[in-house]
C-alpha positions as CSV (number, residue, x, y, z in Angstrom):
1,M,0.0,0.0,0.0
2,R,2.8,2.4,0.9
3,Q,4.5,1.7,-2.5
4,M,1.3,2.5,-4.3
5,K,1.0,5.8,-2.4
6,C,4.6,6.7,-3.3
7,L,4.0,5.7,-6.9
8,G,0.8,7.8,-7.1
9,Q,2.7,10.8,-5.7
10,G,5.4,10.4,-8.2
11,V,2.9,10.3,-11.1
12,V,1.2,13.5,-9.7
13,I,4.5,15.3,-9.4
14,G,5.5,14.2,-13.0
15,V,2.2,15.5,-14.4
16,L,2.6,18.8,-12.6
17,L,6.2,19.2,-13.8
18,S,5.2,18.5,-17.4
19,C,2.3,21.0,-17.1
20,A,4.7,23.6,-15.8
21,W,7.2,22.9,-18.5
22,A,4.4,23.3,-21.2
23,I,3.6,26.9,-20.0
24,E,5.0,29.1,-22.7
25,K,6.7,32.4,-21.7
26,P,6.3,35.5,-23.8
27,K,9.1,36.3,-26.2
28,V,10.6,39.8,-26.0
29,F,12.6,41.6,-28.7
30,V,14.8,44.4,-27.3
31,T,16.1,47.3,-29.4
32,T,17.1,50.9,-28.9
33,N,16.3,54.0,-30.9
34,N,20.0,54.0,-32.1
35,S,19.8,50.5,-33.5
36,W,16.2,50.2,-34.7
37,Q,15.8,50.1,-38.4
38,A,12.8,48.8,-40.3
39,S,11.9,48.9,-44.0
40,G,9.2,47.4,-46.0
41,G,8.0,47.1,-49.5
42,A,4.6,47.0,-51.1
43,A,4.7,43.2,-51.3
44,G,4.9,43.0,-47.5
45,D,8.6,42.3,-47.4
46,Q,10.0,43.5,-44.1
47,K,13.6,43.9,-43.0
48,V,14.2,44.7,-39.4
49,S,17.5,45.0,-37.5
50,G,18.2,45.8,-33.9
51,G,20.2,45.0,-30.9
52,E,23.5,46.3,-32.0
53,D,24.6,48.7,-29.3
54,A,25.6,48.8,-25.6
55,D,22.2,50.0,-24.3
56,T,20.5,47.1,-26.1
57,A,23.0,44.6,-24.6
58,E,22.5,46.1,-21.1
59,V,18.7,45.9,-21.3
60,I,18.8,42.3,-22.6
61,K,21.1,41.4,-19.7
62,L,18.7,43.0,-17.2
63,F,15.7,41.2,-18.7
64,R,17.6,37.9,-18.4
65,E,18.7,38.6,-14.8
66,R,15.5,40.2,-13.4
67,C,12.6,39.0,-15.6
68,S,12.5,35.2,-15.6
69,S,8.9,35.3,-16.8
70,V,10.0,36.2,-20.4
71,T,12.3,34.9,-23.0
72,V,14.5,37.4,-24.8
73,N,14.4,36.7,-28.5
74,M,16.6,38.2,-31.2
75,R,14.0,37.8,-34.0
76,L,11.3,40.5,-34.3
77,D,9.1,38.1,-36.3
78,K,9.0,35.7,-33.3
79,A,8.4,38.3,-30.6
80,D,5.2,38.7,-28.6
81,Y,6.4,42.0,-27.3
82,I,8.8,44.7,-28.5
83,V,10.8,46.7,-26.0
84,L,12.3,50.0,-27.2
85,A,14.9,51.3,-24.8
86,R,16.5,54.8,-24.9
87,D,19.1,56.6,-22.8
88,D,19.0,60.3,-23.5
89,G,22.4,60.8,-21.9
90,S,21.1,63.2,-19.2
91,G,22.9,61.3,-16.4
92,A,21.8,59.4,-13.3
93,P,20.1,62.4,-11.4
94,R,17.5,62.6,-14.1
95,N,15.0,60.1,-15.5
96,G,16.9,59.6,-18.7
97,R,16.4,55.9,-19.2
98,K,13.2,55.3,-21.1
99,I,11.4,52.1,-22.1
100,V,8.4,51.6,-24.4
101,V,6.7,48.2,-24.6
102,S,4.3,47.3,-27.3
103,N,2.8,44.2,-28.9
104,P,3.6,43.3,-32.6
105,D,0.5,45.2,-33.7
106,G,2.1,48.4,-32.3
107,D,-0.3,48.7,-29.3
108,V,1.7,50.4,-26.5
109,I,1.2,48.7,-23.1
110,L,3.8,50.7,-21.2
111,T,5.9,53.8,-21.3
112,K,8.3,54.4,-18.4
113,A,11.2,56.7,-17.6
114,D,13.6,56.1,-14.7
115,R,17.1,56.9,-13.5
116,S,18.3,53.4,-14.5
117,F,17.4,50.7,-16.9
118,G,17.0,48.4,-13.9
119,G,13.9,50.3,-12.8
120,T,12.4,50.5,-16.3
121,V,13.0,46.8,-16.9
122,K,11.3,45.9,-13.7
123,D,8.2,47.8,-14.7
124,A,8.3,46.5,-18.2
125,C,8.4,42.9,-16.9
126,K,5.3,43.5,-14.7
127,A,3.4,45.1,-17.6
128,I,4.3,42.2,-20.0
129,A,3.3,39.6,-17.4
130,A,0.0,41.3,-16.8
131,D,-0.8,41.6,-20.5
132,W,0.4,38.1,-21.2
133,S,-1.8,36.7,-18.4
134,A,-4.8,38.7,-19.6
135,K,-4.3,37.4,-23.2
136,S,-3.9,33.8,-21.9
137,N,-7.1,34.0,-19.9
138,S,-9.1,35.6,-22.7
139,P,-11.7,33.4,-24.5
140,S,-10.3,34.2,-27.9
141,K,-7.0,32.4,-27.2
């Protein structure tokens, strides 16, 4: 009887782990105003590049360290959210680090300015998690 109970608990744990593994995290594409370039043609061709400067690298690093609820992705066409980061160079005493978060349709879900990218990433992470949760719970998904 005790072996059956342990076996049953093992099965339940295995099912829970496989369900947790199956939960998909939102994919985030990070770029800056300095590295963002997009062009498109009438046929719907789209060429996008981003992620080529130090601010982009810093924001990606912060997302990976502080926002485990998302996956940073380097392909815009695979992203669930686009994060545009900007440092206006005004220095730490001012709110010169800015982030805009939007979905691929261009709907803005957050704009935030702070003294550091750490603060803006924290708020961006919360906004993405809330929006992703709302989408996941909507009847259309």
